[in-house]
C-alpha positions as CSV (number, residue, x, y, z in Angstrom):
1,M,-121.4,30.2,19.1
2,S,-119.3,32.0,21.7
3,Y,-121.1,35.4,21.4
4,S,-117.8,37.1,22.1
5,D,-118.5,39.4,19.2
6,Y,-122.2,39.9,19.9
7,V,-124.5,41.7,22.2
8,L,-125.7,39.1,24.6
9,T,-129.5,38.8,24.4
10,P,-131.7,38.1,27.5
11,G,-132.2,34.5,26.4
12,Q,-128.4,33.9,26.7
13,R,-128.2,35.1,30.3
14,T,-127.6,32.8,33.3
15,G,-129.1,32.6,36.8
16,R,-128.0,34.5,39.8
17,L,-126.3,31.6,41.7
18,S,-124.8,30.2,38.5
19,L,-123.1,33.5,37.6
20,A,-122.0,34.1,41.2
21,M,-120.3,30.6,41.4
22,A,-118.6,31.1,38.1
23,W,-117.2,34.6,39.1
24,W,-116.2,33.5,42.6
25,A,-113.5,31.3,41.0
26,L,-111.4,34.4,41.5
27,F,-111.9,34.4,45.2
28,S,-109.4,31.5,45.7
29,A,-106.3,32.8,44.0
30,M,-103.1,32.4,46.0
31,F,-102.2,35.8,44.5
32,W,-104.6,37.6,47.0
33,L,-102.7,36.1,49.9
34,Y,-99.4,37.1,48.4
35,I,-100.3,40.7,47.5
36,A,-101.4,41.3,51.2
37,V,-98.1,39.8,52.4
38,A,-96.1,42.0,49.9
39,S,-98.0,45.1,51.2
40,A,-97.5,44.1,54.9
41,Q,-93.8,43.6,54.4
42,T,-93.5,47.0,52.7
43,V,-95.6,49.2,55.0
44,G,-96.6,47.0,57.9
45,I,-99.8,45.2,58.9
46,T,-101.6,48.3,60.3
47,N,-101.2,50.3,57.1
48,T,-102.0,47.3,55.0
49,I,-105.4,46.8,56.8
50,I,-106.2,50.5,56.3
51,G,-105.2,50.3,52.6
52,M,-107.1,47.1,52.2
53,A,-110.3,48.6,53.7
54,L,-110.1,51.6,51.3
55,T,-109.4,49.2,48.4
56,I,-112.5,47.1,49.3
57,A,-114.7,50.2,49.3
58,T,-113.2,51.4,46.0
59,Y,-113.4,48.1,44.2
60,G,-116.9,47.5,45.5
61,A,-118.1,50.9,44.2
62,I,-116.5,50.7,40.8
63,N,-117.5,47.1,40.1
64,A,-121.0,47.8,41.2
65,V,-121.2,50.5,38.4
66,L,-119.5,48.3,35.8
67,S,-121.5,45.2,36.6
68,R,-124.8,47.0,36.4
69,Y,-123.8,48.5,33.0
70,G,-122.5,45.2,31.7
71,A,-125.7,43.4,32.7
72,R,-127.9,46.1,31.3
73,T,-126.1,46.2,27.9
74,G,-124.9,42.7,27.4
75,L,-121.6,44.0,26.0
76,T,-118.1,42.6,26.4
77,V,-115.1,44.8,27.0
78,E,-114.3,44.6,23.3
79,L,-117.7,45.7,22.2
80,F,-117.9,48.5,24.8
81,S,-114.4,49.7,23.8
82,R,-115.6,50.2,20.2
83,S,-117.7,53.1,21.4
84,L,-114.9,54.5,23.5
85,F,-112.0,54.1,21.1
86,G,-113.3,53.2,17.6
87,V,-113.0,49.9,15.7
88,L,-109.2,49.7,15.6
89,G,-108.8,51.3,19.1
90,S,-110.9,48.6,20.6
91,A,-108.6,45.9,19.2
92,L,-105.9,47.2,21.5
93,A,-108.2,46.9,24.5
94,T,-108.9,43.3,23.5
95,L,-105.3,42.5,23.0
96,I,-104.3,43.9,26.4
97,F,-107.1,42.0,28.1
98,A,-106.2,38.7,26.4
99,A,-102.5,39.1,27.1
100,T,-103.1,40.0,30.8
101,A,-105.4,37.0,31.3
102,I,-102.8,34.7,29.7
103,Y,-100.0,36.1,31.9
104,Y,-102.1,35.5,35.0
105,A,-102.8,32.0,33.8
106,V,-99.1,31.5,33.4
107,F,-98.4,32.9,36.9
108,E,-101.1,30.9,38.7
109,G,-100.4,27.7,36.7
110,A,-96.7,27.9,37.5
111,I,-97.7,27.9,41.2
112,I,-99.4,24.6,40.8
113,A,-96.5,23.1,38.8
114,A,-94.0,24.4,41.3
115,A,-95.9,23.0,44.3
116,F,-96.2,19.5,42.7
117,H,-92.6,19.6,41.6
118,S,-91.5,20.5,45.1
119,Y,-93.6,17.8,46.7
120,F,-93.2,14.9,44.2
121,G,-90.1,15.9,42.2
122,G,-89.8,15.0,38.5
123,N,-89.4,17.2,35.4
124,L,-90.8,20.7,35.9
125,K,-91.6,21.1,32.2
126,L,-93.8,18.1,32.4
127,W,-95.6,19.5,35.4
128,Y,-96.2,22.7,33.3
129,A,-97.7,20.7,30.5
130,L,-100.0,18.7,32.8
131,V,-101.1,21.9,34.5
132,V,-102.1,23.4,31.2
133,L,-103.7,20.3,29.7
134,Y,-106.0,19.5,32.6
135,A,-107.2,23.1,32.8
136,L,-108.3,23.5,29.1
137,P,-111.3,21.1,29.1
138,L,-112.7,22.7,32.2
139,V,-113.2,26.1,30.4
140,A,-114.3,24.9,27.0
141,G,-118.0,25.0,27.8
142,G,-118.1,28.6,29.0
143,V,-119.8,30.4,31.9
144,Q,-123.3,29.0,31.2
145,N,-122.4,25.4,30.7
146,W,-119.8,24.3,33.2
147,L,-117.8,27.0,35.1
148,D,-120.6,27.7,37.5
149,R,-120.8,24.0,38.6
150,L,-117.1,23.5,38.6
151,N,-116.5,26.4,40.9
152,G,-119.6,25.8,43.0
153,W,-118.2,22.3,43.8
154,L,-114.7,23.5,44.5
155,L,-115.5,26.6,46.6
156,P,-116.3,24.6,49.8
157,V,-113.1,22.6,49.4
158,Y,-111.0,25.8,49.2
159,S,-112.9,27.4,52.1
160,I,-112.5,24.4,54.4
161,G,-108.9,24.0,53.4
162,I,-107.9,27.6,54.1
163,V,-109.6,27.6,57.5
164,A,-107.9,24.2,58.3
165,A,-104.6,25.8,57.5
166,V,-105.2,28.6,60.0
167,I,-106.3,26.2,62.7
168,A,-103.3,23.9,62.1
169,T,-100.9,26.9,62.1
170,A,-102.4,28.3,65.3
171,A,-102.1,24.9,67.0
172,H,-98.5,24.6,66.0
173,H,-97.3,28.2,66.8
174,G,-99.8,29.6,69.2
175,S,-99.5,33.4,69.7
176,G,-95.8,33.7,69.3
177,I,-95.8,35.4,65.9
178,A,-93.6,38.2,64.5
179,W,-95.9,40.4,62.6
180,P,-94.4,42.5,59.8
181,H,-93.9,46.2,60.5
182,G,-92.6,47.3,57.1
183,G,-90.6,50.5,56.5
184,S,-90.9,54.0,55.1
185,T,-91.9,54.6,51.5
186,G,-91.8,58.4,51.6
187,M,-95.6,58.7,51.7
188,P,-98.3,57.5,54.1
189,G,-98.1,53.7,54.4
190,W,-101.8,53.2,53.9
191,L,-101.6,55.1,50.6
192,S,-98.7,52.9,49.4
193,S,-100.8,49.8,50.3
194,Y,-103.8,51.3,48.4
195,L,-101.6,51.9,45.3
196,I,-100.3,48.3,45.4
197,Y,-103.9,47.1,45.1
198,M,-104.5,49.4,42.2
199,G,-102.1,47.2,40.2
200,V,-104.8,44.6,39.8
201,Y,-107.5,46.9,38.2
202,I,-107.7,44.1,35.6
203,M,-110.5,42.8,37.9
204,M,-112.6,45.6,36.5
205,M,-112.3,44.3,33.0
206,Y,-112.9,40.7,34.3
207,T,-116.1,42.0,35.9
208,F,-117.4,43.6,32.7
209,D,-117.0,40.4,30.7
210,Y,-118.7,38.3,33.3
211,A,-121.5,40.7,34.3
212,R,-122.9,40.6,30.8
213,F,-124.3,37.2,31.7
214,G,-126.4,38.6,34.5
215,R,-130.2,39.1,34.2
216,A,-131.8,42.5,34.7
217,E,-133.7,41.4,37.8
218,D,-130.4,40.3,39.5
219,E,-128.5,43.6,39.0
220,G,-128.7,44.6,42.7
221,F,-127.5,41.2,43.9
222,H,-124.6,41.1,41.5
223,A,-123.6,44.7,42.2
224,S,-123.2,44.1,45.9
225,V,-122.5,40.4,46.4
226,T,-121.2,38.7,43.2
227,F,-119.0,41.6,41.9
228,G,-119.2,44.1,44.7
229,W,-118.1,44.8,48.3
230,V,-119.1,41.4,49.7
231,F,-116.8,39.6,47.2
232,Y,-113.9,42.0,47.9
233,L,-114.3,41.9,51.6
234,L,-113.7,38.1,51.5
235,T,-111.3,38.1,48.5
236,F,-109.0,40.9,49.6
237,G,-109.8,41.2,53.3
238,L,-110.2,37.6,54.6
239,N,-107.7,36.0,52.1
240,G,-105.2,38.8,52.7
241,L,-105.2,38.5,56.5
242,I,-104.9,34.8,56.3
243,G,-101.9,35.1,54.0
244,I,-100.2,37.5,56.3
245,Y,-100.8,35.2,59.3
246,L,-99.6,32.0,57.6
247,V,-96.4,33.6,56.2
248,S,-95.6,35.4,59.5
249,A,-96.3,32.3,61.6
250,W,-94.2,29.9,59.5
251,G,-91.4,32.5,58.8
252,V,-91.3,31.7,55.0
253,A,-90.4,34.1,52.2
254,G,-93.0,36.7,51.4
255,T,-93.5,35.6,47.9
256,E,-96.3,33.7,46.1
257,T,-94.2,30.5,46.4
258,G,-93.7,31.4,50.1
259,V,-97.5,31.3,50.5
260,V,-97.5,27.9,48.9
261,D,-94.8,26.8,51.3
262,A,-96.8,28.0,54.3
263,M,-99.9,26.1,53.1
264,I,-97.9,22.8,52.7
265,K,-96.2,23.3,56.1
266,S,-99.7,23.8,57.6
267,L,-101.5,20.8,56.1
268,G,-98.9,18.7,54.2
269,F,-100.5,16.9,51.3
270,G,-103.8,18.5,52.2
271,G,-102.2,21.9,51.7
272,L,-101.1,20.7,48.2
273,L,-104.7,19.8,47.4
274,V,-106.0,23.2,48.6
275,I,-103.4,24.8,46.2
276,L,-104.6,22.6,43.4
277,V,-108.2,23.5,44.0
278,S,-107.5,27.3,44.4
279,Q,-105.4,27.5,41.3
280,T,-107.9,25.4,39.3
281,R,-110.6,27.8,40.2
282,I,-108.7,31.0,39.3
283,N,-107.4,29.6,36.1
284,S,-110.8,28.6,34.9
285,A,-111.5,32.4,34.9
286,N,-108.1,33.3,33.3
287,Y,-108.4,30.8,30.4
288,Y,-112.1,31.6,29.8
289,L,-111.4,35.4,29.5
290,A,-108.2,34.8,27.5
291,S,-110.0,32.6,25.0
292,S,-113.0,34.8,24.6
293,N,-110.9,37.9,24.0
294,L,-108.6,36.0,21.6
295,D,-111.8,35.0,19.8
296,A,-113.0,38.6,19.6
297,L,-109.5,39.7,18.4
298,A,-109.4,37.1,15.6
299,T,-112.9,38.1,14.5
300,R,-111.9,41.8,14.6
301,L,-108.6,41.6,12.8
302,F,-108.9,38.6,10.5
303,R,-112.6,38.0,10.2
304,L,-111.9,34.6,11.5
305,V,-115.0,33.0,13.0
306,L,-114.2,29.8,14.9
307,P,-115.6,28.0,18.0
308,R,-114.3,29.4,21.3
309,W,-112.7,26.0,22.2
310,V,-110.2,26.6,19.4
311,F,-109.0,29.7,21.2
312,V,-109.0,27.9,24.5
313,I,-106.3,25.6,23.0
314,V,-104.5,28.6,21.5
315,A,-104.4,30.3,25.0
316,G,-103.1,27.1,26.5
317,V,-100.3,26.7,24.0
318,I,-99.2,30.3,24.5
319,A,-99.3,29.9,28.3
320,Y,-97.2,26.7,28.1
321,L,-94.6,28.4,25.8
322,L,-94.4,31.3,28.2
323,M,-93.9,28.9,31.1
324,L,-90.8,27.5,29.4
325,T,-89.1,30.9,29.3
326,D,-87.7,32.9,32.2
327,V,-91.2,34.4,32.4
328,L,-90.7,36.0,35.8
329,S,-87.9,38.2,34.5
330,Y,-90.3,40.1,32.3
331,L,-93.7,39.1,33.5
332,L,-93.9,41.7,36.3
333,K,-92.8,44.5,34.0
334,A,-95.3,43.5,31.3
335,L,-98.1,43.4,33.9
336,A,-97.1,46.8,35.2
337,W,-97.3,48.3,31.7
338,Q,-100.6,46.6,31.0
339,G,-101.9,47.7,34.4
340,V,-101.3,51.3,33.4
341,F,-103.5,50.8,30.2
342,V,-106.1,49.0,32.3
343,T,-106.3,51.8,34.9
344,A,-106.7,54.4,32.1
345,W,-109.4,52.2,30.6
346,V,-111.3,52.1,33.9
347,G,-111.2,55.9,34.2
348,I,-112.6,56.4,30.7
349,A,-115.2,53.7,31.2
350,L,-116.5,55.3,34.4
351,V,-116.7,58.8,32.8
352,Y,-118.5,57.4,29.8
353,I,-121.1,55.6,31.9
354,A,-121.6,58.7,34.1
355,L,-122.1,61.0,31.1
356,A,-124.3,58.6,29.2
357,R,-126.6,57.8,32.2
358,P,-127.5,54.6,30.3
359,T,-131.0,53.0,30.4
360,S,-132.4,50.0,28.7
361,E,-133.4,52.3,25.8
362,V,-130.1,54.0,25.2
363,L,-127.1,51.8,24.3
364,P,-123.7,52.5,22.7
365,E,-123.3,52.0,19.0
366,V,-121.2,48.9,18.4
367,R,-121.7,48.2,14.6
368,R,-118.4,48.4,12.7
369,D,-119.8,50.3,9.7
370,R,-121.2,53.0,12.0
371,L,-118.0,53.7,13.9
372,Q,-114.7,55.4,13.2
373,P,-111.5,53.4,13.0
374,V,-110.0,55.5,15.8
375,A,-112.2,57.6,18.1
376,A,-111.1,60.6,20.2
377,G,-111.2,58.4,23.3
378,A,-108.4,56.3,21.9
379,V,-106.1,59.3,21.8
380,V,-106.9,60.1,25.4
381,W,-106.3,56.5,26.4
382,V,-103.0,56.2,24.7
383,L,-101.7,59.6,26.0
384,A,-102.8,58.9,29.6
385,S,-101.3,55.5,29.4
386,G,-98.0,56.8,27.9
387,V,-97.7,59.3,30.8
388,G,-98.4,56.5,33.3
389,I,-95.8,54.2,31.8
390,W,-93.2,57.0,31.7
391,L,-93.9,57.8,35.4
392,T,-93.6,54.1,36.3
393,Q,-90.3,53.7,34.5
394,Q,-88.5,57.0,35.4
395,T,-86.3,57.0,38.5
396,A,-85.7,60.7,39.0
397,Y,-88.9,61.2,40.9
398,P,-89.7,58.0,42.9
399,R,-92.7,59.5,44.6
400,L,-94.3,60.2,41.2
401,A,-93.5,56.6,40.2
402,E,-95.5,55.3,43.1
403,L,-98.4,57.7,42.4
404,A,-98.5,56.7,38.7
405,P,-101.7,54.7,39.0
406,L,-103.6,57.6,40.5
407,I,-102.2,60.1,38.1
408,T,-103.1,57.9,35.1
409,L,-106.6,57.4,36.4
410,A,-107.1,61.2,36.8
411,L,-105.6,62.0,33.4
412,S,-107.7,59.5,31.6
413,A,-111.0,60.4,33.3
414,G,-110.4,64.1,33.0
415,G,-109.2,63.9,29.4
416,Y,-112.2,61.8,28.3
417,A,-114.7,64.0,30.1
418,A,-113.3,66.9,28.0
419,V,-113.3,65.2,24.6
420,A,-116.7,63.4,25.1
421,R,-118.4,66.8,25.3
422,V,-116.8,67.9,22.1
423,A,-117.2,64.5,20.2
424,P,-119.8,62.4,22.0
425,P,-119.8,58.7,21.2
426,A,-122.6,57.3,19.0
427,V,-125.5,55.5,20.6
428,L,-128.3,53.2,19.6
429,P,-131.4,55.1,20.2
430,S,-133.6,52.2,21.1
431,A,-133.3,48.7,22.6
432,E,-134.8,47.2,19.4
433,Q,-131.7,48.2,17.4
434,V,-129.6,45.8,19.5
435,H,-131.1,43.1,17.3
436,V,-129.9,44.9,14.2
437,A,-126.4,45.1,15.7
438,E,-126.4,41.4,16.3
439,Q,-127.1,40.7,12.6
440,Q,-124.3,43.0,11.5
441,M,-121.5,42.0,13.8
442,A,-119.7,39.2,12.0
């Protein structure tokens, strides 16, 4: 049983180190090196460091709240969204989450395929297939059974490899490096950098689905180390500065493939292995979350109850088919639109948690027969997201387009704070009723 459609009971939770190792798969994505490079080339390294510091503080604070709540309730994003948006409204949250995880799996998997194709040659479509096929068995067992050990073993390999790349680059180039200065964006550079990092608020949803595996006694550790500021200090801060250094030193293009080129230039075949390890770790998380949310979506819409490994295969097939298309031509726009919905979801989730002041005795109602198809929160979510997408796409006011994530967050949070006081979401009055919910969620 995958428990993707069930409140996770205390007996299904996992240990502190086990959950930390499973989650820290996300630490080693090449994307974190790339996003720092993209920011530095846009607004310069100084503004990027300031924006990065503010981002680390923001992500640390938000994910501390979400991780504590996820661990306390045992809910997934889909189950939690039932209380926020209603039964049908939560299906949209699940669909967006699953699609985003698959898109990131495509993006990161394509990096491995491109690196191996560049190094060894051959048919790129075959490399795509191999990248997908080797990843799927690694995530079939889930967080409790395998992902913790897989990522625990691979973490030192990535860490040693990335440090070795810095040492090799320093030995080759010394201090003669042209650091990026960026240009003007019409607003403070540090704010532009901060807004760039708001584009990956999907990490908040990732946190929620992983944090449910945490034990009550480990809440503090997970809130600060596993999902909090320690994780983001290393993931955004350390990785980002290394990415800027490697790309600047080697003078390669400031793209994700440029980061790959810098790694291979630094370490040769060793750099290729570091890329393989890093992308294997991140895609273990991407495929796990894609499959668990596809599972929940199938259960929600079609009452189709199947083992999660079936949806692992489904996620892999979808990812491979997307790789065969000109995915980059529409991937970034799709992620931008989905990012607006995710940002609005975060605003609503934080307001709900703040208003509910949850304890172990008060949990949100998640049983289908006790909830409306569409709740007032869904209206707020769609309207705020619609405004955010319009702001993102319009060209008449470029400053507003850049500020779209902040405006969306404010609209969703403010709107939900208003409607929640008029139509408060239903709750389970006691912890014992969670067991009733488990029996009725099918």
